[in-house]
C-alpha positions as CSV (number, residue, x, y, z in Angstrom):
1,M,-71.6,-21.2,-25.8
2,Y,-73.2,-24.1,-23.9
3,G,-74.6,-23.4,-20.5
4,P,-74.8,-25.4,-17.2
5,A,-78.4,-26.4,-18.0
6,T,-77.4,-28.5,-21.0
7,E,-78.3,-32.2,-20.9
8,D,-74.7,-33.2,-21.6
9,P,-72.7,-32.7,-18.3
10,S,-69.4,-32.5,-20.2
11,D,-70.6,-29.3,-21.9
12,A,-71.4,-27.7,-18.5
13,M,-67.9,-28.6,-17.4
14,L,-66.3,-27.0,-20.4
15,V,-68.2,-23.9,-19.6
16,A,-67.0,-23.9,-16.0
17,E,-63.4,-24.3,-17.2
18,Q,-63.8,-21.3,-19.5
19,Y,-65.3,-19.2,-16.6
20,F,-62.2,-20.2,-14.6
21,I,-59.9,-18.9,-17.2
22,R,-62.0,-15.7,-17.7
23,S,-62.0,-15.1,-14.0
24,L,-58.2,-15.2,-14.0
25,G,-58.1,-12.4,-16.5
26,G,-58.7,-14.1,-19.8
27,F,-61.6,-14.0,-22.2
28,V,-63.5,-16.4,-24.5
29,L,-64.5,-15.4,-28.0
30,G,-67.2,-17.5,-29.6
31,I,-67.0,-18.0,-33.3
32,A,-68.9,-20.3,-35.7
33,G,-67.5,-23.8,-34.8
34,A,-65.4,-23.0,-31.7
35,E,-64.6,-21.0,-28.7
36,L,-61.3,-19.1,-28.7
37,V,-60.0,-19.2,-25.1
38,T,-57.4,-16.5,-24.5
39,N,-55.3,-15.0,-21.8
40,E,-52.8,-12.5,-23.1
41,R,-51.1,-12.0,-19.7
42,L,-50.5,-15.7,-19.2
43,P,-49.2,-16.9,-22.5
44,L,-49.4,-20.6,-21.6
45,P,-51.1,-23.3,-23.6
46,R,-53.3,-24.0,-20.5
47,F,-54.9,-20.5,-21.0
48,N,-54.8,-20.2,-24.8
49,F,-56.6,-22.9,-26.8
50,V,-59.3,-23.4,-29.4
51,Q,-62.2,-25.6,-28.2
52,V,-63.3,-27.0,-31.6
53,R,-66.9,-27.9,-31.9
54,Q,-68.0,-28.7,-35.5
55,V,-66.6,-27.3,-38.7
56,S,-67.9,-28.0,-42.2
57,P,-65.3,-29.2,-44.7
58,E,-66.4,-26.3,-47.0
59,R,-65.7,-23.7,-44.3
60,R,-62.5,-25.0,-42.8
61,T,-60.1,-22.6,-44.5
62,A,-62.0,-19.5,-43.3
63,F,-62.4,-21.1,-39.9
64,F,-58.7,-21.8,-39.3
65,E,-57.6,-18.4,-40.7
66,R,-59.9,-16.6,-38.4
67,A,-58.9,-18.6,-35.3
68,L,-55.2,-18.3,-35.9
69,D,-55.3,-14.7,-36.9
70,H,-56.8,-14.0,-33.4
71,Y,-53.9,-15.5,-31.6
72,F,-51.1,-14.6,-34.0
73,Q,-52.0,-10.9,-33.7
74,R,-51.3,-11.3,-30.0
75,A,-48.1,-13.3,-30.5
76,L,-49.7,-16.3,-28.8
77,R,-49.2,-20.0,-29.6
78,P,-52.6,-21.7,-29.2
79,T,-53.4,-25.3,-29.1
80,F,-56.5,-26.9,-30.6
81,R,-58.7,-29.3,-28.7
82,V,-60.7,-31.7,-30.9
83,S,-63.1,-34.3,-29.6
84,E,-62.4,-37.9,-30.7
85,P,-62.9,-39.1,-33.3
86,V,-61.2,-36.2,-35.1
87,P,-62.9,-35.5,-38.4
88,P,-60.4,-36.2,-41.2
89,H,-60.7,-32.7,-42.7
90,V,-59.9,-31.1,-39.4
91,D,-56.8,-33.3,-38.9
92,A,-55.6,-32.6,-42.4
93,S,-56.0,-28.8,-42.1
94,L,-54.2,-28.6,-38.7
95,R,-51.3,-30.7,-40.0
96,A,-51.1,-28.6,-43.2
97,L,-50.8,-25.5,-40.9
98,G,-47.9,-27.1,-39.0
99,F,-49.8,-28.4,-35.9
100,R,-49.1,-31.9,-34.6
101,P,-51.1,-34.0,-32.2
102,Q,-49.8,-34.6,-28.8
103,A,-49.1,-38.3,-28.0
104,A,-51.3,-38.4,-25.0
105,R,-55.0,-37.7,-25.1
106,L,-56.7,-35.1,-22.9
107,S,-59.5,-36.8,-21.0
108,L,-62.3,-35.2,-19.1
109,R,-63.2,-37.2,-16.1
110,T,-65.9,-37.0,-13.3
111,P,-66.0,-38.9,-10.0
112,A,-68.4,-41.8,-9.8
113,A,-71.2,-41.4,-7.3
114,P,-70.5,-42.0,-4.6
115,L,-66.7,-41.7,-4.5
116,P,-65.1,-43.9,-1.8
117,P,-64.0,-42.0,1.2
118,P,-60.3,-41.1,1.5
119,S,-58.2,-43.8,3.0
120,A,-56.0,-43.1,6.0
121,G,-52.5,-42.1,5.0
122,P,-49.7,-39.7,5.7
123,F,-51.2,-36.7,3.9
124,E,-53.6,-34.1,5.2
125,V,-55.8,-32.6,2.5
126,R,-57.3,-29.1,3.3
127,P,-57.8,-25.6,1.9
128,A,-54.6,-23.7,1.6
129,R,-53.6,-21.0,4.0
130,A,-52.6,-17.5,2.8
131,S,-49.2,-18.1,4.3
132,E,-48.7,-21.0,1.9
133,F,-49.5,-19.0,-1.2
134,D,-46.0,-18.7,-2.7
135,D,-45.3,-22.3,-1.6
136,F,-48.0,-23.9,-3.7
137,L,-47.7,-21.3,-6.5
138,S,-44.2,-22.5,-7.2
139,L,-45.6,-25.9,-8.3
140,W,-47.5,-24.4,-11.2
141,T,-45.4,-21.9,-13.1
142,G,-41.9,-20.5,-13.6
143,E,-40.5,-17.2,-12.3
144,R,-41.5,-15.2,-15.4
145,D,-45.3,-15.9,-15.2
146,R,-45.5,-16.3,-11.5
147,P,-46.3,-12.6,-10.4
148,E,-49.1,-12.4,-13.0
149,L,-50.7,-15.7,-11.9
150,R,-50.3,-14.8,-8.3
151,T,-52.2,-11.6,-8.7
152,A,-55.0,-13.3,-10.7
153,I,-55.5,-16.1,-8.2
154,D,-55.4,-13.7,-5.3
155,V,-58.2,-11.6,-6.7
156,V,-60.5,-14.5,-7.4
157,W,-59.6,-16.2,-4.1
158,H,-60.3,-13.3,-1.9
159,H,-62.8,-11.3,-4.0
160,P,-64.9,-13.8,-6.0
161,N,-68.0,-12.8,-8.0
162,P,-71.3,-13.9,-6.5
163,D,-71.6,-17.0,-8.8
164,E,-68.1,-18.4,-8.2
165,R,-65.7,-19.7,-5.6
166,L,-61.9,-20.4,-5.9
167,T,-60.3,-22.6,-3.3
168,P,-56.6,-23.5,-3.4
169,V,-56.3,-27.0,-1.9
170,V,-53.1,-28.7,-0.7
171,A,-52.0,-32.1,0.5
172,T,-49.4,-31.7,3.2
173,Q,-47.1,-34.1,5.1
174,A,-45.8,-33.0,8.5
175,G,-46.9,-29.4,7.6
176,H,-45.0,-29.4,4.3
177,V,-46.9,-28.8,1.0
178,V,-46.4,-31.8,-1.2
179,S,-49.2,-31.4,-3.8
180,A,-51.7,-28.7,-4.7
181,G,-54.5,-27.8,-7.0
182,L,-57.1,-25.1,-7.6
183,L,-60.7,-25.9,-7.1
184,Y,-63.0,-23.5,-9.0
185,E,-66.8,-23.7,-8.6
186,H,-69.2,-21.9,-10.9
187,L,-73.0,-22.4,-10.6
188,G,-72.7,-25.8,-9.0
189,V,-70.0,-27.2,-11.3
190,A,-66.6,-27.7,-9.7
191,G,-63.3,-28.4,-11.5
192,L,-60.0,-29.2,-9.9
193,H,-57.2,-27.6,-12.0
194,F,-53.4,-27.4,-11.9
195,I,-52.9,-30.6,-9.9
196,A,-49.2,-30.8,-9.3
197,T,-46.7,-32.5,-6.9
198,R,-43.4,-31.2,-5.8
199,P,-40.5,-32.7,-7.9
200,G,-38.7,-35.4,-5.9
201,E,-41.9,-36.3,-4.0
202,R,-43.9,-37.7,-6.8
203,G,-45.2,-41.3,-6.9
204,Q,-45.9,-41.4,-3.1
205,G,-49.7,-40.9,-3.4
206,A,-49.9,-37.2,-2.6
207,A,-51.8,-36.2,-5.8
208,S,-54.2,-39.2,-5.3
209,A,-54.8,-38.1,-1.7
210,L,-55.5,-34.6,-2.9
211,V,-58.1,-35.7,-5.5
212,R,-59.9,-38.1,-3.1
213,G,-59.9,-35.4,-0.4
214,V,-61.4,-32.9,-2.7
215,F,-64.1,-35.1,-4.3
216,G,-64.7,-37.6,-1.5
217,P,-67.5,-37.3,1.0
218,G,-67.5,-34.0,2.8
219,G,-64.8,-32.6,0.4
220,P,-65.1,-29.1,-1.0
221,G,-65.6,-30.5,-4.5
222,A,-68.2,-33.2,-3.6
223,L,-70.9,-31.7,-5.9
224,P,-73.1,-33.5,-8.4
225,R,-70.9,-32.1,-11.2
226,G,-67.3,-32.3,-10.3
227,F,-64.6,-32.8,-12.9
228,L,-60.9,-32.7,-13.7
229,F,-58.7,-33.2,-16.8
230,S,-56.0,-35.8,-17.3
231,D,-53.2,-35.5,-19.9
232,S,-51.3,-38.7,-19.3
233,P,-52.1,-42.5,-19.5
234,R,-50.6,-43.0,-16.1
235,L,-52.8,-40.4,-14.5
236,S,-55.9,-41.6,-16.4
237,A,-55.3,-45.2,-15.1
238,R,-54.9,-43.9,-11.6
239,L,-58.1,-41.8,-11.8
240,A,-60.0,-44.8,-13.1
241,S,-58.8,-46.9,-10.1
242,L,-60.0,-44.1,-7.8
243,G,-63.5,-44.2,-9.3
244,F,-63.4,-41.5,-12.0
245,D,-65.5,-42.1,-15.1
246,L,-64.4,-40.9,-18.6
247,L,-66.8,-38.4,-20.2
248,R,-64.8,-37.3,-23.3
249,E,-61.4,-37.5,-24.8
250,Y,-59.7,-34.8,-26.9
251,V,-56.8,-34.8,-29.3
252,V,-54.7,-31.7,-28.6
253,Y,-52.8,-30.2,-31.5
254,E,-49.8,-28.0,-30.9
255,L,-47.2,-26.1,-32.9
256,P,-43.6,-27.3,-32.6
257,P,-41.3,-24.7,-30.9
258,E,-39.6,-23.8,-34.2
259,A,-42.8,-23.0,-36.0
260,Q,-43.4,-19.4,-37.0
261,L,-46.5,-17.5,-35.9
262,A,-47.7,-16.7,-39.4
263,L,-50.4,-17.8,-41.8
264,P,-49.4,-19.0,-45.3
265,S,-49.3,-16.3,-48.0
266,V,-52.6,-15.7,-49.8
267,G,-50.9,-14.3,-52.9
268,P,-50.4,-10.7,-54.2
269,P,-52.6,-8.0,-52.8
270,S,-55.8,-7.3,-54.6
271,P,-58.1,-4.2,-54.7
272,P,-60.7,-4.1,-51.9
273,R,-64.0,-5.9,-52.8
274,W,-66.1,-3.4,-50.9
275,R,-66.9,0.2,-51.7
276,P,-68.8,2.7,-49.5
277,P,-72.3,3.3,-50.9
278,R,-72.8,6.5,-52.7
279,A,-75.6,8.8,-51.6
280,A,-78.7,8.6,-53.7
281,P,-79.2,11.7,-55.9
282,P,-82.1,14.0,-55.0
283,E,-85.3,14.2,-57.0
284,G,-84.5,15.7,-60.4
285,G,-81.5,13.5,-61.0
286,R,-78.7,16.0,-60.2
287,R,-76.5,15.9,-57.2
288,P,-76.1,19.1,-55.2
289,G,-73.1,21.1,-56.1
290,P,-71.1,23.5,-53.9
291,S,-73.4,26.2,-52.5
292,A,-73.0,29.7,-54.0
293,R,-71.4,32.4,-52.0
294,P,-73.6,35.4,-51.4
295,G,-72.5,38.3,-53.6
């Protein structure tokens, strides 16, 4: 896994994102060519994906079998993130396994330096209060996964590890939470996650105010390495107008809902190829037999 000291800032941001998911109860398993980001308690694509690095054409079959077996054993439906341009052999392998690319690209963006200060408007951007917990949590998940996510956020928010900080941030209007996000900082790298606006109140600038309030001068995310992800052309265009630079773009492959969580058959079973080693015979060439009983 790449660390924050890498020369490429986007790698440090991917690491910070993975620490965010780990801190919420997930884990990251590194294999040759990828990181398998997993959270069994939150079976959402946002927490269960393969961050593909580089895979040789000659090793792709073993790579995809190993990665998918990890998730399918846990009844999880992962997505695959692949940096553009996608190698043809990776695209062909994923399509053969039933995965399809999402129409929109996932873009990793960072605020330009310096980001313009927030403009005056109807929204107040500030850290969330404990009394607003359930209010902003309802923007991110349904009833089924909400208790698990609530517990995970509560632990990191109020009991962080020494090298991290989690800050729920809200944009309010007349005391009413309109938009919210989770700012997670790890070793000086800060990412704003789960940006969401209440249905029926979108398109009024609440999310833009939230982003500018977090990453603007004096904001809690105004660090040398701040970042967020965009998964729609409309949001990407808006972020570009706010002063966010594009670092990387990813194609995200997903399984259609009707796809079965199973790998293709490898044929009839065969005998194992491995046998336990036999003990070497002692000097003299004969193996010891059963010991004689005393008469």
